[in-house]
N, C-alpha and C positions, 0 to 999 in steps of 0.2 A: 588567431581563429580558435573559437572553443568548441568547435564539433567538427566531426569529421563530414564529407560530402553527403554520405548516405542519411547522416542525422539532421541535417538540414532539408534534405529531401522530406524525409518522413514528417518533420513539423510542418512543412509547408502543405503536404497532403494533409495532414491531421487536420490544420486549421481550415483548410479548405472543406474538408469531410464533416466538421463541423457544421459549417453551413448547410451542407447537404442535409444534415438531419434536422436542421431548423426549417429547410424547406419542406421537408415532408411532413413535419409538425404542423406547416402554415397552409398546406395544399387547401384552396378553397377560401382560403381567408387571410388576406394581408395584415398584418400586425399595424393598427393604427394607434397614434399618439393619445393616450388618455389626457382629456383636459385636466388641468392642474391648477391649483390655487398659488403654487409656488412660482416664485419670480427668478428662481435659480437658472443659470444658464445650463445647458447640456453640456456633456464633457468635450473638448476638441475632438474634432474626427478626420480620420485618415481615410480619403476615398478617391475615385477618380484615378489619375496617372500616379498620385501616392502612393496607392494600394499595390500598384505594379512595382513600385521602388521597394516599399516594404517586402513584398515577396522576394523580390530579388535579393534583399538582404539577407532573407531567412536562407536562400539556396547558397549563398556565397559567405556567410559570416556565422549563422546559426542563431537560434533562439535568444541565448542569453546577450549575444552581442546586439542584436536587432532590437530586444527590448531596452536595453541599456541606452541605446540612440534615441528610442522613443520617450522614454521617461526623462532623459536629460531635455528634450526639445518641448515635449508637451504637458509635462510634470506627472503626478502620480495615478491620474485617471484620465484615459482615452478611449476612443472607439475608432476599431477598425471597421470600415463599412464594405461589404462585399453584395453587390447586386440588390441594395436595398436593405439586406440583413446586418444587424448590428452587434457586433462582439466587443464588449466593454472590459478593458482590463483595468483591475485594481492592484496597484504596486505598492507594496508597504502595509506594516500593521495599522496605519493611522485610519486607512480607507478601507479596512477588511472586516469591520465587525459586523455590518448586516450580511455579509456574504455567509460568515460562520454562525451567526446567532439567529438569522432571521427564520421564521415558521415556515413550514411547507407551502401555506398559503401565499406568502410573500414572495418566496424564492425556492426554487426547487431544482432538482435533476431533470424535470419535465419528461421528455421522451429520450433525453440524451444516453441513458442507459437501458435502452430497448433491446440492446445485443445480448444483455444477461439474460433475459427470459427465456430463451430455447436452452440456455445453458444449466439455470437452476430450477427452472420451472415456472409456469404461469401461475403457481399458487401461492407463491412467495415473492417477497422483495417488490420490485417494480413491475411485475405481473398483476399485482392485485390493488386493492383501493388503499386508499391513505390510513384509515382506522386499523385494517388488519395488519398494514405494513409498520404502524407504529407499535402495536401488540407484539409483532415478531422482533422489533428492535429491541423490545423490553426483555425477551426472553434471551437474545444474545447477551444484551449486557448482564443478565444475571447469572448465565452459565459462565461468562468470562470474567467476573468480577474477582479481584485479588485473592478473596478467602478460597475460591472454588480453584484457582488455577493452583494456589500454594499445596492444595489437596493432591494435585497431580504431578508434583516435581520428583515424587518418588518413580512412578513409572518412566517419566522421561529419562529420568537419570539411569536406569536399568535399560532402557533402549540405547543411549549412547555409549554406555561402556560395552554393551554387547556388540554393538555395529564395530566399535575401533578395536576390539579385542580381536578381530578377524584381520585387521592390518598386520603385516609382519613386521620385524625388527627393525626394517628401513626399507624404503620404496618410494615410489613417485605416484603420485595420483592427480586427478583432474579435482580440485577442492569443489569446483562449482557443481559437478555432477555428485561427488560424495554426499554434500549437503541437501541436494533435491531428494537423493534416495533416502537418507537418514530423516528428513523432515517428514516425509511421507509416512515412514515408520512412526515416528513420535505420534503423528495424528492420527495413524489407524489405531494406536495403542490407547492415547488419551481424550480423542473426541469420538471416534466410532465405538470402540470397545474391543472386547476380546474376540468375538467372532471373527471379524476380518481380519484382526492380526494375526490369528492362530490358523486360520483354516482358508480363508481367501484371498490372501494378500495379494499374490502374483495377479489373480485376475483383477482384482480391484486396481492394484497399480497400473496395469496395462490399460483398462476402461477409463483411470481417470486422467491417464496420460492424454489419450485419444479425445476426451471431452473437451479439456482445457486447450490441448495443442491446436485442435481445428476450430473451436468456438472463439478464440481469441486471436485467430489470424486476421489479418487487416481486412480483408475484402468482406469476413464475416461480421466483425464489429459495424462496420458502416451499412452493409446490407445483410442483415441476419437471416434474411427469409428467402434470400436468392437460391435458385435450384443448382447449387455448386456441389462439387464432390465433398468440399470441406464442410458444408453442411449436413450433407447426408450421412458423412461420418460422426460428426457431431451427434446429430439425433439418434443413430443408432448407438453409439457409446452411452448416452444420456439413457436410453430406454433399457440396456443391459445392465446399466449400474442400478438404475431404477429397480429392476428386477432384483438384483442382489440385495438391495436396501430392503426391500419388502420382504424377502423372507426373514433377514435379522427383527424387522420392527414386530412383523406376526408372532416369531418364536418368542419374543420379549413379552408381548402382551398375552400370550397364552400360558404363560407360566407364573409361578408367584414369586419367582426369584428376582430380586429387584439389584441391577448393577449400578455402581456408583461411578457413571461417566457422563459425558455431555449427552450421547443418544438418549440415555434414560432420563436426564432431566428434560430434554426436549419432548419425549413421549408424555411425561408428566405435567407438563406445561399447560395452562390454562388461558384462554381469552378473557377479557373482561367480562364478557355474557356467561362465563361458566363452561364453555364448551372447550373439548380439547382438542388438539391439533389433529387433523386428517394425516393419514399415511402419507399421501403425496406432500403435504406441508412440511412434515418433518424430514421427509428424503431430501426436498428442496432447501432445507435449514441447512442440513448436514453438507450438502454439496456446497453452499456457500461459505459456510465455516472453513471446509477443508481447503477450499481455494483460498481465502485470505489467510489462513493459519498457517499453509504450507508454503505458497508461493512467495508471499512478502517476507518471511523469516529465512527461507533458503537464499533468496536474494541478498538481503540484509547480512547474513552470516558470511556469503562471499566477499561483499565489499568490505565489511570489516576486516576481514583475513588478509586481504590484497593490501590495505592501508597498513596494517600491523606489522606486516612481513617487508613493508618497504619503508617504514619508520622506525628506527632502531631505539630512538628515544621512547616513544609510546609503547613499543614492545618490552622493553625493559621496565616501564612502569606497571604495566599489567602484569607480568610475571613475579615483579616483587610483590605486589599485592597480593596474587596468590598465594605465594609463599609465606606471608605474614598472615592470611586468614586460616592456611593450614597450621600455622603455629599454634592457633587458638582452637580451632575445630577440627583436626585433623582432616580425614576424607570426608566428613559428613557434608552434603550438600541438601539444604532445604530452604524455606523462603527467607527466612532471617539471614543465612550466611550469603545468599544471593543478593539480599539487600546490601549487605556490606560490598559488595564489588562495586565501588562507586567509580572508579577509574576505568573498569571495564564497560561499565554503564555509559559513560561518557565518549569512551572510544566508539560504542555502537552508535549513539546519539550523533555523533559527528558524522559517521558514515552516512547515516540517514540524511543529514543537512546536505551532504553534499550530493548523494544520490538518491533523493526522495523517488519512491515507487512511482507517484504520479506527477509528472514534471508541471502540469498544469491541471488544475480543477476547475469544472465547468458547472454552472449551474443557469436557470433562465429566471428571469425576474418577472413577476406576474403582478406586481404593483408598483408604481413608481417610489423611489426612496432616493435620500439625498446623503452625499457624503461630504466631508471636510477633510482637506489635505493638510499635510505638515506644514505647508507654506501658508496655509491660512485660507485658500480658494475653495469655494462651496459650489458643489454641481448637483444636479437634480439627473439620476439615471431613468429613463422612461421604462415602463412595462413593455415587455415584449425582446427587449435587449437580453442577449447571452451575455452572463457575467464569466469573467475568467480570472482565477487566483493564479497566478504563475509562482508557484511553488519553488520550483528551480532557481528562478530570478530572486524572489523574495528572502530566500535563504542565502543569499550572496550579496546582499546590500552591504557594502563597506560602512555605511554609518551606523550599522547594527553589530556586523560581525568585522572584527579587524582581520585584514589579510584573509580574505574569505576563500581564495583559491588555495590556501594552506592547510593540509590535514593537522588540526590543532585540538585534540580533545580538552585541553586545559579551559579553553573558553567557556565551556559549561561549568567549571570547578566554582567555588563560592567566592574566590578571589575576583573573578571577572563575570560570571554569570550573564554573557551577552544576551542569551535570548531573554531573560528576565528583565533586564535593564532596557532593552529593546522595545518593551512593552506586550503586551496582550496580543497575540496572533502573530509574533515574531518567528516562531518555530511552529511550523505545521505539517510536519512528515506524516503525522498521523490525524490530519485535517484538524479540526478545531471545534470550541462551542458545542451548539447541539448536534452538530455533525462530526463530532470526535469518533475516531476508530474505537470500539470497545475491546479490541482485540489487542491494544498497546502493551498491556500488562503480561498478556500471553506471549507476545513477541519477544518482550526482552527476557523474559523467564527462559523461553527456548534458547534463544542465543546465549545467553550467559551460561547455562548447563552445558551447553556445545563448547564452546570456548573455554571456560574453565578447565573442562576436562583435556582438551587438547593441549592446552599451555602447562597443564600439570603432567602430563605424560609424554610429550613429544618436542624433539627440535624440529621447526618447521624452516624451510626456505622457499621463496618464491622463484621458480626457474622460468616460468614464462613472462613476458613483458608485462606490466602494470596494465589492466585490460581495460578497452576502451567502453563506453556506454553503447548497447545496442537498441538505437532510438528506433528501430522498426518494430520491438515488442511494445504492446500496450501498456505493460508494466515493465520499464526500463530495467534490463539487466546487465550484466558483464558480458562482453562479447566474446565468443568463443570459448576455450578451455583457460582454465586457472590451474596452471600446472604447478604442483608444490611436491617437493622432496620431505620424507620425513624420516625420522629416527628416533626410537624408544629411549626417553630419558625421563626419569622420575625425578621431578621437581623437589627438592628438600625444604624442609620449612625454616622460617627465618628462625 
């Protein structure tokens, strides 16, 4: 059994809830199959009594095991039918190209991400039209490109050094909580700017926590406008956070001083028609960036640490690497130095393979498309189907990843390069294709800055059991506390 009972319940609820979302979209008009010139068959379908069997498997065996059974029985492409609505799974890189590369006119999130609108605002992302959203994605890619991320490594390093300077000579901490607090400090410094970091951090930290905590709870994800206490708390936190940001944006616009941070870059961004972003759009973009930048990085930092502290071989390898780098560059941390931390990079990447933030990525097909499986079978996927790419399962396919249940960062090294050998879309922790996450470079830089400092300055031991995954969270994170003991110990260069 590869998941706890609560995990399987969560996935069963999540799967059924996806259908609820589709039902909301389809009210008043049932999806009809569009006539097609293609003579290709549709994927094999699980329906009727078989659907109950699948749901029972979710409850008793978990997502990974259930998909393994369906994959073995039905092949790489299959549809699970709930009350006339179709959820089609694409298993493996051979059938995933259109999912990641198709245009928004062909395949998109549809209304599935509607729950994000009250969190980040109706003026940005999935609250606006496709043309505006595409421009906003361009702004994201610009502020998060590696050259600009590199310019923020200095402030990141200062935040990390200041944070861990407050630790004593030795002690015990909850590593997950420490990383959550540290990443919000880094985000406040590098994304929002000095105003929040220096003057409003406590207020900002509280409001942001209330916004995300209430906005991402299960009921609000699937019923984002329900008259619940969580919705009211989310909306109140969003309004107060917006007021805080408004003061900063207006202050920036009223002065001739130009800051070198992400907030200033967004204020200066121009749409293709030459217009600047509105104040509300800048605020929504910042909230979106903060959520993605802080949440995923803190979770992945924790998973990376949990694995390193339970794998003596990998821990020794990253410590030796840090010692070797220090012999060349001393205490210097910049983009070039971080790029040479290959072993640490592979350790982070392996943690993401085993614990992808989104276990299943979901989109809706707006046009028919066809796929060819590894075995040579071809299928047509009809318009109206909801398409699922099960990242958690795809990153554990034994034909691609040797001993996938084992934490083995060497699988990404040049001798094996399993993700490259497996083909495009074998590794999709940051999605892929035209939907690839623009924050990948930022995430790796943040985590490397944090862990290189810890490895150079502390001896760490995991005291609590290796954490289980908390499948009740929309972005899966370690469950409970990750208790670690630390003792200051300066690493010597090799």
